[in-house]
C-alpha positions as CSV (number, residue, x, y, z in Angstrom):
1,M,8.3,-5.8,-16.6
2,K,8.4,-8.4,-13.6
3,K,4.4,-8.5,-13.5
4,T,4.4,-9.1,-17.4
5,V,7.5,-12.0,-16.7
6,N,5.3,-13.7,-14.1
7,F,2.3,-13.6,-16.6
8,L,4.0,-15.2,-19.0
9,L,5.6,-18.0,-16.8
10,L,2.0,-18.4,-15.5
11,M,0.5,-18.9,-18.7
12,L,3.4,-21.1,-19.9
13,F,2.6,-23.6,-17.0
14,L,-0.7,-23.3,-16.4
15,P,-1.8,-26.4,-18.7
16,T,0.9,-28.4,-16.7
17,I,-0.1,-27.6,-13.6
18,L,-3.8,-28.3,-14.8
19,F,-2.3,-31.4,-15.9
20,S,-0.9,-32.6,-12.9
21,Q,-3.9,-32.0,-11.0
22,S,-6.6,-34.1,-13.5
23,K,-3.8,-37.2,-12.5
24,A,-4.4,-37.0,-8.8
25,Q,-6.4,-39.7,-7.8
26,P,-8.4,-39.1,-4.7
27,V,-8.1,-41.7,-1.8
28,V,-11.1,-41.7,0.5
29,Q,-11.6,-43.3,3.9
30,I,-15.1,-43.9,5.3
31,Q,-15.3,-43.9,9.2
32,M,-18.8,-44.2,11.1
33,R,-17.9,-44.1,14.9
34,K,-19.6,-43.8,18.3
35,I,-19.1,-41.4,20.9
36,L,-16.3,-43.2,22.6
37,E,-14.6,-44.1,19.3
38,Y,-14.7,-40.7,17.7
39,E,-11.4,-38.6,17.1
40,R,-12.7,-34.9,16.0
41,P,-10.9,-34.3,12.4
42,A,-7.9,-31.5,12.7
43,R,-9.1,-29.6,10.1
44,L,-12.5,-29.2,11.8
45,I,-10.7,-28.7,15.2
46,E,-9.1,-25.7,13.3
47,E,-12.9,-24.3,12.4
48,D,-13.9,-24.4,15.9
49,K,-11.2,-22.7,17.2
50,K,-11.8,-19.9,14.3
51,N,-15.4,-19.6,14.9
52,S,-14.9,-20.0,18.8
53,E,-17.3,-23.2,19.1
54,S,-16.7,-26.2,21.2
55,F,-17.9,-29.5,19.4
56,Q,-20.5,-31.9,21.4
57,F,-20.8,-35.3,19.9
58,V,-24.0,-35.6,17.6
59,S,-24.8,-37.9,14.8
60,G,-24.2,-36.5,11.4
61,L,-22.1,-36.1,8.6
62,E,-18.4,-34.4,8.1
63,I,-16.6,-34.1,4.9
64,V,-12.4,-33.0,5.2
65,T,-10.5,-32.9,2.0
66,D,-7.0,-32.2,1.6
67,V,-8.0,-30.0,-1.5
68,E,-9.4,-26.8,0.2
69,Y,-13.1,-25.3,-0.5
70,M,-14.6,-28.3,-3.0
71,R,-18.2,-27.8,-3.6
72,V,-20.2,-30.5,-1.8
73,F,-23.5,-31.8,-3.3
74,L,-26.0,-34.1,-1.5
75,F,-27.7,-36.0,-4.3
76,D,-28.1,-32.9,-6.8
77,D,-28.2,-29.9,-4.2
78,E,-25.3,-27.9,-3.5
79,V,-25.2,-27.9,0.4
80,G,-21.5,-25.9,1.0
81,R,-17.8,-26.4,0.8
82,T,-15.1,-28.4,2.3
83,P,-14.8,-28.7,5.5
84,Y,-18.2,-29.2,5.5
85,E,-20.4,-30.9,8.1
86,N,-24.0,-31.5,8.9
87,N,-25.4,-32.0,12.5
88,R,-29.2,-32.7,10.9
89,V,-28.8,-34.7,7.6
90,Q,-31.3,-37.7,7.4
91,N,-30.3,-40.7,8.6
92,G,-30.0,-43.3,5.6
93,S,-27.7,-43.6,2.4
94,L,-26.6,-40.5,1.1
95,R,-25.2,-39.5,-2.5
96,I,-22.1,-37.2,-2.0
97,K,-20.5,-35.5,-4.9
98,L,-17.3,-33.3,-4.7
99,K,-16.4,-30.9,-7.4
100,K,-13.4,-28.5,-7.8
101,T,-11.9,-27.2,-11.3
102,G,-9.1,-28.8,-12.1
103,Y,-10.0,-32.2,-10.3
104,E,-12.3,-35.1,-11.5
105,D,-15.2,-35.0,-10.0
106,L,-16.1,-37.7,-7.2
107,T,-19.3,-39.3,-6.4
108,L,-19.6,-41.6,-3.4
109,W,-22.3,-43.2,-1.1
110,V,-22.3,-42.9,2.5
111,T,-24.3,-44.0,5.6
112,V,-25.6,-42.0,8.3
113,R,-27.0,-43.6,11.4
114,E,-28.3,-42.5,14.8
115,N,-25.8,-42.3,17.6
116,Y,-22.9,-42.4,14.9
117,R,-21.0,-39.7,13.4
118,T,-20.0,-40.4,9.8
119,T,-16.7,-38.9,8.6
120,V,-15.3,-38.8,5.0
121,T,-11.7,-37.9,4.1
122,V,-10.6,-37.5,0.7
123,S,-6.9,-37.2,-0.4
124,Y,-5.7,-36.4,-3.6
125,I,-2.3,-38.0,-4.6
126,Q,-0.9,-38.7,-7.9
127,S,-1.6,-41.8,-9.7
128,A,1.6,-43.4,-9.6
129,E,1.5,-43.2,-5.9
130,S,-2.2,-44.5,-5.6
131,E,-1.5,-47.4,-7.6
132,S,0.8,-49.1,-4.8
133,L,-1.7,-47.6,-2.0
134,S,-3.7,-50.2,-0.1
135,V,-6.8,-48.7,1.9
136,R,-7.1,-50.4,5.1
137,N,-10.3,-50.6,7.1
138,G,-10.0,-52.5,10.0
139,N,-10.5,-56.4,9.8
140,D,-9.8,-57.5,6.3
141,D,-13.4,-59.6,6.5
142,R,-14.6,-60.4,3.2
143,S,-17.7,-62.4,4.4
144,K,-19.8,-59.6,4.7
145,Q,-20.7,-58.9,1.4
146,L,-24.1,-57.6,0.6
147,F,-26.1,-57.2,-3.3
148,K,-29.1,-56.2,-3.7
149,I,-31.3,-58.0,-5.7
150,I,-32.1,-56.4,-8.9
151,N,-35.0,-57.0,-11.2
152,P,-34.1,-56.5,-15.0
153,E,-37.7,-56.6,-16.1
154,D,-38.5,-53.1,-14.3
155,P,-39.9,-50.6,-17.1
156,G,-38.0,-48.1,-15.8
157,Y,-34.9,-50.3,-16.8
158,Y,-31.9,-47.9,-15.4
159,R,-30.7,-50.4,-12.8
160,Q,-28.5,-49.3,-9.5
161,L,-26.1,-52.5,-8.4
162,Y,-24.7,-51.7,-5.1
163,Y,-22.0,-53.7,-3.4
164,M,-21.3,-52.7,0.2
165,N,-18.1,-54.1,2.3
166,P,-16.4,-53.5,5.6
167,F,-13.5,-51.7,4.0
168,D,-12.9,-49.4,1.0
169,F,-11.3,-50.3,-2.4
170,L,-9.0,-47.9,-4.2
171,N,-9.9,-46.3,-8.0
172,H,-12.5,-48.4,-9.2
173,K,-12.8,-47.9,-12.7
174,L,-15.2,-50.5,-13.7
175,A,-16.3,-53.9,-13.1
176,V,-17.2,-57.2,-15.2
177,M,-20.3,-59.1,-14.7
178,A,-19.5,-62.9,-15.3
179,Y,-21.7,-66.0,-15.2
180,E,-20.0,-69.4,-14.3
181,D,-16.4,-67.8,-13.9
182,S,-16.1,-67.2,-17.6
183,K,-18.7,-66.1,-19.8
184,E,-18.7,-62.3,-19.6
185,I,-21.9,-60.9,-19.6
186,M,-21.3,-57.1,-19.2
187,I,-19.0,-54.3,-18.2
188,L,-20.3,-51.7,-15.5
189,N,-19.3,-48.3,-14.9
190,P,-19.4,-47.3,-11.4
191,D,-20.5,-43.7,-10.2
192,L,-17.8,-43.3,-8.0
193,S,-14.0,-43.9,-8.5
194,V,-13.4,-45.0,-4.3
195,A,-15.3,-46.0,-1.2
196,E,-17.3,-48.5,0.4
197,G,-20.6,-48.5,-1.2
198,A,-20.0,-48.1,-4.8
199,Q,-23.1,-48.1,-7.1
200,F,-23.1,-49.6,-10.7
201,S,-25.5,-48.5,-12.9
202,W,-26.7,-50.7,-15.9
203,D,-29.7,-51.0,-18.1
204,G,-30.5,-54.8,-16.9
205,L,-29.3,-55.8,-20.5
206,D,-26.3,-58.0,-21.6
207,G,-23.9,-57.1,-24.3
208,K,-26.1,-58.2,-27.2
209,D,-29.2,-56.5,-25.7
210,Q,-30.5,-59.3,-24.5
211,P,-32.1,-59.5,-20.4
212,V,-29.8,-61.4,-18.3
213,L,-31.3,-64.5,-17.0
214,D,-32.1,-65.7,-13.3
215,G,-28.7,-66.8,-11.4
216,E,-25.8,-66.2,-9.3
217,Y,-23.1,-63.9,-11.1
218,L,-19.7,-62.7,-10.5
219,L,-18.7,-59.2,-10.2
220,K,-14.9,-58.8,-10.7
221,L,-13.8,-55.5,-9.6
222,T,-10.9,-54.8,-12.3
223,S,-8.8,-52.9,-9.6
224,D,-8.1,-55.6,-7.3
225,D,-7.1,-59.2,-7.9
226,E,-9.8,-62.1,-8.3
227,R,-10.3,-62.5,-4.8
228,N,-12.4,-59.5,-4.9
229,S,-15.2,-61.2,-6.9
230,F,-18.4,-60.9,-5.4
231,S,-21.6,-62.7,-6.2
232,V,-24.7,-60.9,-7.1
233,G,-28.0,-62.5,-7.6
234,I,-30.3,-61.9,-10.8
235,D,-34.0,-62.1,-9.6
236,R,-36.6,-62.2,-12.5
237,E,-39.2,-63.8,-10.6
238,Y,-40.9,-60.1,-9.6
239,S,-41.6,-58.5,-12.6
240,R,-43.5,-55.0,-12.9
241,R,-46.1,-56.0,-15.1
242,S,-49.5,-54.4,-15.7
243,S,-52.9,-55.7,-14.2
244,N,-56.1,-56.4,-16.2
245,Y,-59.5,-56.3,-14.6
246,F,-60.8,-59.0,-16.6
247,S,-57.9,-61.8,-14.9
248,G,-57.5,-59.6,-11.3
249,F,-53.9,-60.3,-11.8
250,T,-50.8,-59.1,-13.9
251,G,-50.7,-60.2,-17.3
252,L,-52.8,-60.4,-20.3
253,A,-56.8,-59.6,-20.1
254,L,-57.7,-63.0,-20.6
255,V,-55.3,-65.6,-18.8
256,P,-53.0,-64.4,-15.6
257,F,-49.3,-64.6,-15.5
258,A,-48.0,-67.1,-13.4
259,R,-45.3,-64.6,-11.9
260,T,-46.5,-62.9,-8.4
261,L,-45.1,-59.7,-7.4
262,F,-41.9,-59.2,-5.3
263,Q,-42.8,-59.0,-1.3
264,G,-43.7,-55.6,-0.2
265,D,-44.3,-54.4,-3.5
266,F,-48.0,-52.8,-4.4
267,Q,-49.5,-51.8,-7.7
268,F,-53.1,-49.9,-7.7
269,G,-54.8,-48.4,-10.8
270,S,-58.3,-47.6,-12.7
271,T,-60.1,-49.0,-16.0
272,I,-63.0,-47.7,-17.8
273,S,-64.6,-49.7,-20.5
274,L,-67.4,-49.8,-22.9
275,D,-68.7,-53.2,-23.1
276,K,-71.5,-53.9,-25.9
277,E,-73.8,-56.8,-26.9
278,E,-75.2,-57.3,-30.0
279,I,-78.8,-59.1,-29.3
280,G,-81.0,-57.8,-31.6
281,D,-80.9,-53.8,-30.4
282,S,-77.6,-53.3,-29.4
283,L,-77.1,-52.9,-25.4
284,Y,-74.2,-51.1,-23.5
285,N,-72.4,-51.1,-20.5
286,L,-70.2,-48.5,-19.1
287,P,-68.3,-50.0,-16.3
288,F,-65.5,-48.0,-14.3
289,S,-63.2,-49.9,-12.0
290,F,-60.5,-49.6,-9.5
291,F,-58.1,-52.1,-8.6
292,I,-55.4,-52.8,-5.6
293,R,-52.8,-55.5,-6.0
294,T,-50.0,-56.3,-3.4
295,S,-47.5,-59.1,-2.4
296,P,-47.9,-59.4,1.5
297,L,-45.5,-62.3,1.5
298,K,-43.1,-63.7,-1.1
299,R,-44.7,-65.7,-3.6
300,W,-48.1,-64.9,-2.4
301,E,-49.8,-62.1,-4.4
302,A,-53.4,-60.6,-3.4
303,A,-55.5,-58.5,-5.6
304,F,-59.0,-56.6,-4.7
305,E,-61.2,-54.9,-7.3
306,A,-64.1,-52.8,-7.2
307,E,-66.3,-52.0,-10.4
308,T,-69.2,-50.1,-11.0
309,A,-71.6,-49.0,-13.6
310,F,-74.1,-46.9,-13.8
311,V,-74.8,-47.0,-17.5
312,T,-76.0,-50.7,-18.0
313,E,-77.7,-52.9,-20.3
314,D,-81.0,-52.8,-18.2
315,N,-80.6,-49.1,-16.6
316,Q,-79.9,-50.6,-13.3
317,P,-76.3,-49.5,-12.0
318,Y,-74.5,-52.4,-10.4
319,L,-71.5,-53.0,-8.2
320,T,-68.9,-55.9,-8.4
321,L,-66.4,-56.9,-5.7
322,N,-63.5,-59.4,-6.5
323,S,-60.9,-60.8,-4.6
324,S,-58.0,-63.0,-6.0
325,Q,-55.1,-64.7,-4.5
326,K,-52.3,-66.4,-6.4
327,V,-48.9,-68.3,-4.9
328,Y,-46.3,-69.0,-6.6
329,I,-45.5,-73.0,-6.2
330,Y,-42.6,-74.0,-8.8
331,G,-40.2,-73.4,-11.3
332,S,-37.8,-70.4,-12.5
333,Y,-36.8,-69.2,-15.9
334,P,-38.1,-70.1,-18.1
335,F,-41.0,-71.8,-16.8
336,Q,-43.1,-71.3,-13.8
337,V,-46.1,-72.6,-12.5
338,S,-48.7,-70.7,-9.7
339,L,-52.0,-71.7,-7.8
340,G,-54.6,-69.1,-7.9
341,M,-58.5,-68.4,-6.2
342,R,-60.9,-66.0,-6.8
343,G,-64.2,-65.0,-5.2
344,T,-66.7,-62.5,-6.8
345,Y,-70.0,-61.2,-5.8
346,R,-71.9,-58.5,-8.6
347,S,-75.2,-57.1,-7.6
348,R,-77.2,-54.0,-8.6
349,I,-76.5,-51.2,-6.0
350,N,-80.3,-50.7,-5.1
351,N,-80.5,-54.2,-4.1
352,L,-77.2,-55.9,-2.6
353,S,-78.8,-59.0,-1.7
354,D,-79.3,-60.2,-5.1
355,S,-76.7,-61.5,-7.0
356,V,-77.0,-60.9,-10.6
357,S,-75.5,-61.6,-14.0
358,S,-73.9,-60.1,-17.0
359,S,-74.3,-60.4,-20.4
360,F,-70.6,-59.9,-21.1
361,I,-68.8,-62.9,-19.0
362,K,-66.3,-61.0,-16.8
363,N,-65.6,-62.8,-13.4
364,P,-69.4,-64.0,-12.8
365,S,-70.4,-64.1,-9.4
366,G,-69.2,-67.1,-7.9
367,G,-65.5,-68.7,-7.1
368,S,-62.8,-70.3,-9.2
369,F,-59.5,-72.2,-9.0
370,Y,-57.0,-72.0,-11.6
371,I,-53.4,-73.0,-12.0
372,P,-51.9,-70.6,-14.6
373,F,-48.4,-71.8,-16.4
374,Q,-45.9,-69.6,-18.1
375,Y,-43.2,-70.2,-20.5
376,R,-40.5,-67.6,-21.8
377,K,-38.3,-67.6,-25.1
378,Q,-36.2,-64.6,-25.5
379,N,-38.8,-61.7,-25.9
380,W,-42.1,-64.1,-26.1
381,D,-44.1,-65.4,-23.2
382,F,-47.0,-68.0,-23.7
383,F,-49.4,-68.9,-21.1
384,V,-51.9,-71.5,-20.1
385,S,-54.3,-71.3,-17.5
386,P,-56.8,-73.8,-17.1
387,E,-60.0,-72.8,-14.6
388,I,-62.7,-75.0,-12.6
389,M,-65.3,-72.0,-11.9
390,F,-68.6,-72.2,-9.5
391,T,-71.1,-69.4,-10.3
392,L,-74.2,-68.2,-8.1
393,K,-75.9,-68.0,-11.3
394,S,-75.5,-69.4,-15.1
395,I,-73.5,-67.5,-17.2
396,S,-75.9,-67.6,-19.8
397,D,-79.7,-67.2,-20.5
398,D,-80.3,-70.7,-22.1
399,V,-80.6,-72.5,-18.7
400,S,-82.3,-71.3,-15.3
401,Q,-80.0,-68.3,-14.1
402,N,-81.5,-68.8,-10.6
403,E,-79.2,-72.0,-10.5
404,N,-75.9,-72.4,-9.3
405,D,-73.5,-73.9,-11.9
406,I,-70.2,-75.6,-12.3
407,L,-68.1,-75.3,-15.6
408,T,-64.5,-75.6,-17.0
409,V,-62.6,-72.5,-18.6
410,L,-59.6,-73.0,-20.8
411,R,-57.3,-69.8,-21.0
412,W,-53.9,-69.1,-23.1
413,G,-52.2,-66.2,-24.5
414,I,-49.0,-65.3,-26.1
415,S,-47.5,-61.7,-25.4
416,Y,-44.4,-60.3,-27.3
417,T,-42.0,-57.6,-25.4
418,P,-39.8,-55.8,-27.8
419,D,-38.2,-53.8,-25.3
420,L,-39.0,-53.2,-21.5
421,L,-41.4,-50.2,-22.5
422,F,-43.8,-51.8,-24.6
423,S,-45.5,-54.9,-24.8
424,V,-48.5,-56.5,-27.2
425,G,-50.2,-59.8,-26.4
426,I,-53.4,-61.6,-27.7
427,S,-55.5,-63.9,-25.5
428,S,-58.3,-66.4,-25.5
429,A,-61.1,-68.2,-23.0
430,L,-63.1,-70.7,-23.8
431,Y,-65.9,-71.6,-21.5
432,L,-66.9,-75.1,-21.8
433,P,-70.4,-76.4,-21.6
434,S,-71.8,-76.5,-17.9
435,I,-72.9,-79.0,-15.9
436,N,-76.4,-77.4,-16.1
437,G,-76.0,-77.7,-20.1
438,S,-75.0,-73.8,-20.7
439,K,-73.6,-73.5,-24.1
440,P,-69.9,-72.9,-24.8
441,V,-68.8,-68.9,-24.8
442,M,-65.7,-68.1,-26.5
443,Q,-63.5,-64.7,-25.8
444,A,-60.6,-63.6,-27.8
445,G,-58.6,-60.1,-26.6
446,L,-56.0,-57.7,-28.4
447,E,-54.2,-55.3,-26.3
448,G,-50.9,-53.1,-26.1
449,T,-49.2,-51.9,-22.8
450,Y,-47.0,-48.8,-22.6
451,Y,-44.7,-48.4,-19.5
452,I,-44.1,-44.5,-19.1
453,K,-40.0,-43.9,-18.7
454,N,-38.4,-43.0,-15.4
455,T,-42.3,-43.1,-13.9
456,P,-44.5,-45.6,-12.1
457,M,-47.4,-45.6,-14.5
458,Y,-48.3,-47.7,-17.5
459,L,-51.5,-47.2,-20.1
460,N,-52.8,-50.4,-21.2
461,I,-55.4,-50.3,-24.0
462,Y,-57.3,-53.6,-24.8
463,S,-60.2,-55.1,-27.0
464,I,-62.4,-58.4,-26.2
465,M,-64.6,-60.2,-28.1
466,Q,-67.0,-62.4,-27.2
467,K,-69.3,-65.0,-29.1
468,V,-71.7,-67.5,-27.6
469,N,-72.6,-70.4,-29.7
470,E,-73.5,-69.2,-33.3
471,G,-76.0,-66.5,-32.1
472,D,-75.0,-63.5,-29.5
473,R,-71.9,-61.5,-29.9
474,G,-70.3,-59.1,-27.5
475,R,-67.7,-56.6,-27.3
476,S,-65.6,-55.0,-24.6
477,M,-62.9,-52.3,-25.1
478,G,-60.9,-50.2,-21.8
479,L,-58.6,-47.9,-21.0
480,N,-56.4,-49.1,-18.0
481,L,-54.1,-46.6,-16.0
482,G,-51.9,-47.8,-13.6
483,F,-49.0,-47.4,-11.2
484,L,-46.5,-49.7,-9.9
485,L,-44.9,-48.6,-6.5
């Protein structure tokens, strides 16, 4: 009878117990201490005695909670229960998640460094008490705020915005990103409730699904007063855009983007295409290329491409080496200007000393200097790029192809990006008559690019048509597979 009464009482009060637990709010303290500053938590001293162990200071991570045996996850892997310590954990930023039935999951980021021991202490208190608490972590110095610069045009588009500060905040439920202290841009939901190193996730768009513009914004934490409003920089200078082997740079097939890569980033890929020329009998080339593109310094982009074709119009395999450099010099959203230079050498594989020209014009042997301009309006990009080209041999067969030549090329294009994973574009290049009197050449291109979600890969498909005066015609169709790292 007594057991029955106890069971009924338990069933009666169980919802109340669970409800009160769910109202408990975590208060987190994160400490990084050297050996002279370190003090062993009492709960871990108990574990040392239980296991007859003597603690020796080493770098590592330890987690102590006032709720016993909470499940501990490092990133997505369950690694144990509290009290938890790991003396072989990797240095760097770690995402920790704590779980236990009846308590809200807690996710936080911590840093582990050499010669420091990171201690995470979590206490659960009722919400009424938590509202009156202020978490202190040493000197109240707000001058060390550090935000990671983010790129809202990344095709992965899942953005993570970190804020790091010298003390902990309590109960971060959300934050508001605002422009010029007034216009609310978006509300961000954090991946954790409390602690230094909070991480807010967003998709790079504002409340109306439009990309956030360049500039400085304020991140206002709703759990604190306005003194805790920190600036965050939005930088669209770096945009992960596909590179096309016609231009050697990011952008459309026949005109490069004015924007450069962000310093330290890297892109590589390969292209296979079919080039066809209609001069009486159709002639075909089947070139394959591999390109590398990187930014060794901020505002400087370097590209290198190697192309080979074993199926050619004269049955002679050839090799093309192309190197391009571009420097971003002026402007911000929506107008930007760059300076670019290109050097190319094309020869037959069995006679590398003899430069040859191709009936389908694409980076002929020689060099060029160009100034790409870009203007952006919402989802539309407009490009113009005048170019001065010096060639080792004439680009057309109506003059002696053994003579050096100089000509002007006018490039322009338009692209439309309906979302962050797909874009289409048209572009054109007009080769004006050269100093030696070569005929004008017109090229027009159509292309589409798809960025594979949550991967660094993209696919670019394009078709280029070439027309020389009233006669010769040519066409190139290609598939470009690239990786953006």
